[in-house]
N, C-alpha and C positions, 0 to 999 in steps of 0.2 A: 083864106090866108092873105095877109097884107102883102101887096106886091108893089115894088117901087120901079119907077123907070130907071134906066141906066144912069142918067145924070144925077138924079136924086140919091141913088144907092151909093155912088162913089162919094158924095158929100157926107152921107151918114157915117160911113166907115172911117173917114178922116177925122170925124169929131170924137171918136171913142178914145184915142190916146190922150187927148186934151182933158177929157173928163177924168181918166185914171190918174193923171199927173196932179190934177187939182185935189183929188181925194187923198193922194199920198201926202201932199203938203199939209192938208188939214189934220191927218192922223199923226204926223210927226210932231206937230206943234200943239197937240191937244193938252189940256190941263191934267194934273194928277189929282187923284181923290184923297181920302183921309189917309194919313201916314200909318204904317203898320204898328200894331200893339206888341209889346214885349213883356214877359213876366219879370224881367230884371230891371226895366226902365219905364218911365212915363213921359209924355210930352210936357214941355213947359207950358205954363198957364196960357200964354198968348197965342198958342196954336191949337188949343183944345176945341174951340168953337168954330173953327174954319173948316169948310168942307171941300174947297177947291184951291188948288195951288198951281200957279202958272209954271211953265217950263223954266227952270233955272232957280225957282224959289227954294229956300232951305228951311228946315225945321231942326230943333235941338231938343234933346231928351235929358231928363234928370234920372239918376239911378234910384231905384226903389229902396226902401229901408232894408238893411241886411246885405246890400250890394255896394260895391265901390267901383269908381270909374277907372278903367285901365287904358282907354284911348278916347279919341274924339267921338262925341255922341251926336254928330250932325249928319242928316240925310238930305239929299237934293232931288228935286223933281226933274226927271230926265225925259228923253224922247219916248214916244209911244206910251206916255202916261205911266212911266215906271219910276219908282223911288230907287235911289242908289243903295248898294249893299255895304253896310258899315261893319258887319260882323258882330260878335258878342262883345260890346264895348263896356258892359258892366259885369263884374265877376262877383259871385257870392262870397261873403266873408267867411272865414274859417274859425270854428270853435277850438279851444285848446284841447289837448288830448284828454279824454274823459277819465283815464286811469283804469286799473284792473283790480278786482277784489282778490284777496289772498285765497288760495285754493280754488280760484276760478279764472276765467279769461274773458276778454273783450272780443265781441264779434262785430267788425265794421262791415256794414252791409254795402255801402257805396264809398263814402268819403266822410270827412269831418266838416263839410261846408254847411252854411246856413240851410236849414230845412232837412238836413241829414238825420237819420236815426241809427243808433247803435244798440246792440243787445248785450246782455251779460248772461253767462252760464257758469255753473259750478262744476268742478271736477267730480268724478264718480265718488259717491259716499258723502257728498255734501249737498245741502239744500240752500236755495237762494232766499235770503231775508231782505226785503225791500223790493224796489221796482226792477223788473227785468229789462226795461227799455228807457233810454234817455234820448231827447231830441234837441238838436241845436236850434234855439229860438232867439227872437229879437227882444232885447231889453234896452229901451231907449234907442241909442244909435249903435249899441254893441250887440254881439251875439254870444249867448251863454247856453250851457246845458240846463234843461228845465227841471231836473230832479236830482236828488242826492244819489251817490254811487251806492249800490247795495253791497252786502257782504255774504260770504259763504260759511254756513254753520254745518259741522259734522252731523250726520243723521244718527240719532240715538235709537236704541231698541229697549224694550222693557226687559227685565231680568228673565233669563231662560227658565222654562218650566221645570219643576222638580219631578222626579219619577220615584215610584215605589220600588224598593229593594235595590236602589242604585243612587249614584251621585254624579256630579259633573265637576269639571276643573275650574268653573267660574265662581265657586262659593266665596272666594276672598276678594272678588272684584266689586268695585262700587259702580262703575259705569260700563255699559255695553254699547259701544259705538259701532258704526258701519265697519264691517270687515273683521270684527272681533269674533272668534270662534271658541266654542266650548266642546269638550269631549266627555261623553258619558261612559260610565263603567258600572258593572253590577257588583253588588256586595258579595263577599266570599261566603262559603258555607262550610259546615263542619266536614271533617274527613269522612268519606263513605257516602255522603249525600250527593245527589245530582246537582251540579252547579247551575246557577242562573245563566241564561243566555241572553245576550243583548239583541233584541229584535228591532231592526231599523238601522238607520245611519248612525254610527257612533258619534259623529261630529256634526254640529249645525253652526251656522255663522250668521251674523247680523247683516241683512241686506235690505233692499227697498224695491218695490215694484212701481212706485210713482215718483221716486226721487225726492220725496218729502217726508214720508213716514217710514220708520224702521220696522222691519219684519224679520222673523227668523226664517232661515232658508227651508226649513221643513219641520215637521212635528218631532218632538222628543222621542227617542227610542223607548222600548219597553223591556223590562227585566222579567223574564218568566222562565219556568222550568220546562225545557224541551227534551223529550226522550223518545226517539224512534225505535221501533222494534228491530230485532235482528233480521236483516233482509235475506230472504230465501227464494230462489228461483229453481223450479224443477228443471233438471237437465242443464242447469247453468252453474257457473262457478264465479265466485267473487275474486277479482284479480287484485284490487287495491282497496285500501281504506279499512283494513281489519281493525276492530276495536271492541272492547267488552261493552262499552256504552256509546251510543250514537246520539250526540247532542246537535244543537242548531248548526246548520250549514256543514255538518259532516257529510262527506261525499264518498260514494263507492262506485267501483267500475265492475261491470259484469261482462262475461263472455259465455257463449253457449258451448256445450260439449260438441265434439266432432259430429258432423252430420245433423246438427240442429241449427236453426236460423233464429236470430233475435228479432222479435217483434216489439217495437217500442224503443225507448232510449237506453243506451248502455251505461249512461252516467246518471246517478240519482243523488239527490241532496235532501237532507233532513230539513223540512221547513218549520216555520214557527208554530204550526198546528200539530207537531209531533207526527207528521206523515212524510212519506217519501215522495219527492216531487222530481220528475213526473212519477206516476204510479209504477209499481214493479213491472218489468217487461215479462214477456213470455218466450220461452224457447220452444219453438215448434219443430217437429220432425221434418226434415227437408231432403233426406237421402236414405236409400236402402243401405244395409250393411254391405260388407264385401260380398261379391258374387259367390255363390256356393261352389265348393270344390267338387268337381266331377272327375272321377278316375279316368286316367289315360287321355286327358285333354289339357289344353292350355287356352287361356282367355285371350280373345282378340279385341282389346280395347285400349284407349289412350292411357297415359300415366295418371289421369285424374283419379282421385280416390273418393269422389262424390258422385252419387248416382241418384239424381232426382227422378220423380215419378215419370214413367215413360221411357226411361233409359233401357236400351236393348244391348245386352252383352252377348257376343257370339263366341262360340267355342270351336277350336280346331283340334283335330286328333293329333296326338303325339306320334312320333315316328314309329312305324310298325303297327299302327292302328288305322282303321278306316271307319267312315260313318256307317252305322247300321243301316241297311238298305231301306227299311220302312220309315226311317226318320228323314223328314224333308229339310228341317232346319235345326241346327244345333245352337239354340239360344235361349236365354231367359230374359224376362222383362220385369223391371221395377214397377210394382203396381201402386195404385193410389194410396193404399194403406201402408206403403213403404215395406212391403214384403215381396220376395221374389216369386215369380210364377212357378208352378209345379215343374219339376224337372226329373229326368232319369238319366241313365247312362246313355251316352250318345255313340260311343265308339266300340268297336270290336277288333280283335286281332286280325291282321291281314292274313289271308290264306295262301298257302303254297300249293302248287299242283301235286296231284297224287304221284308218288315216285314209282313209275313202272320200269322195271329193270329187266331187259332181255337176258335170258340165261342166268337170272339171279332173282333175289327177293329181299324184302325189308324184314328185318327182325322185329317182332312185336308190331305188326302192321295195324294201323288205325284207319277209320273211315275218312277222316279229314285231318289235315295238318295245317297248323297256324304258326304265326310268328313265335320264334324261340323254341319250337319243337325240334328235337334232335333224333336222327335215325342212324342206323348202322346197316350197311349193305353186305350181304353174303352171296357168293356165286354158287351155282349148281356144280355138281361133281364134274370134273374135267374142264372147269372154267375158273378163272381167277381175276381179281382186280389188278390191272396192269400197274397202276400207281398205288402207293400205300395210302389208304383212306382210313381215318378214324371215324369220328362222328361227323355227320353232315347236318348243318343247321338251316332251318327256315329263317331267312333274313327279313328285315323290315321292308324291303322292296318287293317281297313276295317271291323271291328266287331262292333256290337252294345254293348253299355255299359250303364247301366247294361244289361245283356243278355235279349233277348225278353221274356216277362213273359207268363204265362199260365192262361187262364180264366177257373176257376174251378167252379162247381155248388155250390150253396149256398141255405140255408133254408130261407124261408120268415122271415122277422124280427119278433121276438116273440111279442105276443100281450101284451099290458099293462093291468093291473088289477085295478079295483076300490078299493080304500082304501088300496092300497099296491104299491109296486115298485120293480124293478129289482135291487138287491143289488150287484151282481157280474156277470161279463162276458159280460157287455153291450159293443157293438161295432157296426161299420157300416155294416160289412158283417159277416155272420155266416156260416163258412165252416163246413163240416162233422167233428164231434168231438168237435165242440164248445158247450158250455153249459152256461146256465144262471140260476141264483137263484133269487127267489122271497121272499119278506117279507111284512107282513101287517103293517099298521100303528097302533100305540098304541090303544088298545081298540077293535082291530079287530083280528080275529083268522084265520089262513091260513087253507083252506080246500083243500086237494089234495097234490100232491108232491111239495116240495119246490124248486126242481131243474129239469130242462128239458134239453135234449141233442139233437143236430142235428145229424141224422143218414142218411145213404145212401137211405134207403127206396127202394120201388119197382121201377124197370125201371130206376135206378140210379138217380131218382129225389129225392133230400134230403127232409126230413121231421123231425118234432119234435117227440121224442119218447113217449111223454105223453101230455095230455091236459094241458092247462094253469090252475093253481090253482085259488081259489076264496078267498076273504077275507070277513068273516062274523062277525057281531058285537058281542062282548063278553058281557054276563050279568054282571051288576055292582050293588053292595050293597051300601046303603046310608052310609055316613060317620058316624061311631058310636061315638057320643059325649055324655058324662055323666057329670052331674053337680057335682061339688066338687070332680072330679076325672080326671084322665089323662091316655093316652095310654103309656105303657112302652115298647112296641115293636116299630119297625121302622115305622114311620108314612108315609103313602102313600097318593098320591093325589087322586087316584081312587082305589077302592077295587073290585076285580073281584073274580069269583068263585075259592075257594081254599085258598084265602088270610085269615089269622088269625090275631087276635088282642088281646093283653093282657091289663088289666086295673089295676089301683091302685088309692085308694082314698086319699084325703087330710087328714091331721092330724085332729083327732076329729071326723072322719067319718069312717063308716065301709061299706064294699062292700056287697051289697045285690044281689045275683045271682052268675053266674059262672064268674070266673076270665078271662077265655079265650073263645072267640067266633070265628066262621068261616063262611065266605060268602058262601051262597048256590045258586044253579042254579035258584031258584025262586026269587032271588034278596033279600033274607032275611038272617038275622044272626041266626045261630044256635050254642048254645042255644041263647035265646034272649039277647039283650044288658042289662047288669046289671045296678044297681044304687047305689049311695053312700048316706047313711042315717046317721044322726047325732047319735053318740053313742060311747061308749067305745069299742075299738078294742078287740075282743076276739081271743085268740090263739086257733086254731083248733088242 
């Protein structure tokens, strides 16, 4: 590596700025090269063959044909070998508006200046006759459009095709231009014959696929006799579209019977080949019928009335019945052939316990008793049912109702008495605690207790607590009647011991004897019966 001594190194570093300054002065004052080229202008003749231009030199341009000057066209060589910027000093000339064809329109791609291109297009249904493009070109010193403006002609179609057994609405037309439509119809037939059906679109119109040549929008329809057979679907029913004759495009709607499912389309249409389209559906079995009725049960299932294969319907016993012991599950299953599995009776009547009655028995006894059976209980001699029981019934809960009674011991019926009767407590059966009361007939007196009670007695055999009383005849006094007098006490029909009577004489008569007398046990009155004698009443 080159090394300098310190004195020479300082001299070399000082020289560098001088060299850079000199290079800068040379660069700033260098010549310019060939002036720039423009598509809208060219250098004047005197500058074309010159390759170098000193700083400060100027050049001038002329506008090319088709352009006109809008500002000064002078450029000057400046510092750093650069030409000044004068902008776009020549502007392209403009052609006049090219016009628009009738039933068409002008498409301006950029502008209408020299070199610009415009296009022409026609409205729908019209075709372009002439050139679709015009260009703004130079002619002499002027700019013009290079071609004539085109025109738009309506697109024509050939006459529509004729059809057998039919006609169309264009028979009187002479021209069939774009957008014109014709409608076909079939000829009528005699009464009773199947009419012709129009197969295909009834109307076609003049259109175009290339915007030049006219074409009909589709083929002409066809007139033919179409007759579909009466549609029938097993286990199905036709809901709409009833008709004696089914012609082209006649439609029907089908629905399957309950518990059948439709396979296929439920809507059919008679096609041009006299066939139903799509083909007739099929109604397939999809559910068992209602579950079988089994006595003394009710079904345990939802409110659904459809039972697809595999559906299990369970049964419960009605009240008063229970599942037969050897049956594990009370149910039926809808099988694959949509029949119910084999079944039998599931429930039997609930049993009641055997009625064992102490000191009593059941009339017409049976080995077993079930729901709704009825029994009647009767007690052994010397026993009776305390409460009145009629029939006892085996209820749905397996209990007897009313509950089984008890035969309780009773006293013998109380004896009747001569010349008397039982006035209170008479009944069919006399349980311990029952009592009866006796009373004698009028004129007879009760001897003994008037009421007897049934008590337990010895050995739990009931008995009456006292002997039955007697009725003995009561002594009677004769009716005390006095002449010319009357009884002033209550008059009795019979007078027994202890009865008393008072007397009073008629006017003009006086009482002889005692006023009041009493019946005695010896059947006489004491004092004796008085008498009324004629005479004046004396006051005592």
